[in-house]
N, C-alpha and C positions, 0 to 999 in steps of 0.2 A: 504493500500500500504506500509506504514511504517512498519507495523508488518511483512509483507512478506519479505521486505528487511532485517529486523533484524533477522528473522528466517533463511534466506539464509546465512547471515554472520555468525550466530552461527553455522550452520551446516558446513560451510566452515572452521571455526576455529577448530571444533571438528575433521573434516577430516584431517586437516593439523597436528594437535597435535598427533593424533593416528598414522598417517602414519610415522611421524618422530620417534616416539617411537618404532614402529614396525621395521623400517629400522635400527635404532640404535642397537636394540637387534639382528637383523639378521647380521649386520656387526660385532658385537662382537663375535657372535657364529662362523661366517665364518673365521675371523682372528684367533680365538683361535684354531679351528679345523685344519686349514691349517698350522699354525705356529708349533703346537705341532707335527703334523704328519711329517713335514719336518725336524724338529730338531731330533726327535727320528729316523726317517728314515736315516738321514745322519750319525748319530752315529752308526747305525747298518750296513750301507752300506760300510763304510770305511774298517772295518776288513774283511767283506765279499769280497770286491774287492781285497784285498791282498790275501785272500785264493783263489780267482778265478784265479789269475795269477800264482798259483802254478803249476808246471809241472806234479805233481802226480795226476792222475785222481781221486783217491779215496778222495782227498782233494778238488779239484776244481769241481768234478762231482756233488756232492749234491748242491753246490751253483749254478751251471749252471741249474740244474733242477728247483730250486726255482725261479731263474730269468726268465727262459723260461715259467714257469707256470703263473707267475703273469704278464709278459709282453704279453703273448699270449692269455689272456682272458680279457674281458671287466671289467673295474672297477665296473660298476653297478652290474654285476653278482657276483663279489667277495663280494660286500657289501651285496647283498641279502643272499648269502650263509652264511656269518658270522653273520648277524643280525638275520636271521631266524634259522640258523643251530645250533648256540650255545645253544639255548633253547632245542634242541632235544638230546643233549648229556645226556646219562643216569646218573642221580645223581647230575647233576650240580646245580639244583635248591635247593639242600640241602646243598650246600657249600657257602662259603663267596664270591666266584666268581659271584654268581647270583646277589648279591647286587650291583655289579659293572656293569655287562653286561646286566642287564635288562633295564638299561637306554640306549637310542639309541645313545648317544654321544660316548660311549666307543666302541661299535662294529664298528661304523663309523671311529673312530680314529684308530682302529686296521686295518681295511681294507685299509684306506688311507696310513697308515704307511707301511704296507707290500707292497703295490703297488709302492709307491715312492721309497722305499728301493731297490726294484728290478731294477728299471730304474737307480737309482743313482749308484748302484753297477756296472752296465755295463758302465756307463759314466766314473767312476773312474778306472775301469779295463782297459778300452782303454787308458786312460791318463797315467796310470802306465806303461802299456806295451809299450807306446811310449817314455818312458824315454830314452834319448840317452845313448848308451852303454858306450860312453866315460866318461860321468859323473860318472857312476857306477864304472868303472875301476879306475878313479882318486880317488874316495873315498876308494876303496880297497887299492890303493897304499899308502894312508895316514894311513892305518891300522884301518879303521872304521869297527866296527862289523856290522852284518846284520841289527840289530835294529837301530843302529846309522845312517847307510846309509839310512834306510827307513825314519827315522825322519828328518834328515837334508837335504837329497838330493832328494829322490824319491817322497815323499808326497808333499813337497813344489813345486817341479817341476810339478807334476801331477795336483796340484790344479790350477796352472796358465793355464794349457791347458784345464782343465775341467770347468772353471768358466762360459764360454759362453754357453756350452751345459747344464750345471746345471741351469743356469738362465731360459732356456726354460722349464726345468722340473718344476721349481718353478711356473712359469706362468701357465703351464699346470695344476698343482695341484690346483691353485687358481680357474681356470675355471671349473675343474672337481668337485670342492666342491659343485657346483650347484646341484649335484645329491643327496646330503645329505638330502634334503628335502623329498625324497621318503620314508625315515624311520622316519618321523615325527620330524626331527630337524628343528627348525625355523632359517634357515640361510637366506642369502639375497634373494635367490629364493623363499624360503618358506614364507618369509615376503611379497614378491610381490604377491604370490598366496593368502595369507590371505587377503591382501588389495583388491585384485580383487574380491574375493568371498564376502567380506563384503560391498564394496562400488560400485561394478560393474564398475571398472575403469581399464580395462586391459592395455590400452596404457600408461596411466600415471604410473601405477605400474611397468610394466616391462621395460619401457624406463628408468625410474629412476634407477632401479637396473642395467641395462646395463651401464649407465653412471658411477655408483659407481664402477662396475667391471673394466671399462675402466680407471678410475682414479687410482685404486689400481695397475693395470697393468703398467701404466706410472710410478708410484712410484717405482715399482720393477725394471723396465728397467733402470731408472735413478740410483738406488742404485747399481745395478750390473755393470753398466757402470763405476761408480766411483770405485767400487771394482776392476774391471778389469784393469783400469788405474793405480790403486795403485799396483797391483801385477806385472804389466808389466812396471813399471816405470824405471827399469834398462835398458830397451831396447830403451828408448828415447835418442836422441842425447844429448850430454853434453851441458848444458846452456839453455835447453828448460824446 
């Protein structure tokens, strides 16, 4: 009897240790993938949003086509096309790019970046287009150049309007990162799948991952609420 209890405790300890390590690695991969795709996507999206608001169609048209394509197709399909399609490009396996893109992380990062950049471009395009004309006219009256108006008036004003919509995009990307496991990346969902296949514990594995995603979502909501309050602090009544 004592040997049975000891064996059960040993197995339970092994299960706990292995699951914690698996979840930790999945969490690191998820946060790394989402963070990098969001940062790169934001850097790409801001200049694209500026071009998107240009009144000349030959400037705004290509950006519109890009955003329409990536917002009009599922992220999973984009991931499959990039992950499996890059290997089919003639000659790529003889170049240095193959050393990068043969690892699943980088095709996934490219797909996630292109997808979030498309949505973020439209978010900031709308925010830029909604800039009050009076602010722009006042900046012109002060003699500001186009670039100076953009840097001091348009982009800060657009950021205040876009922060709430962009927070939803960040949360969407966190949740969408669950599909990264289909290209063999061990993210949180991939870790839960590995634990399920190894220990036959589907409820424990996936409920634990759901709780981790929920905790990350709450942290993001809290951070963006603080950021929004900071950006809109000038609208609060004096003395508050």
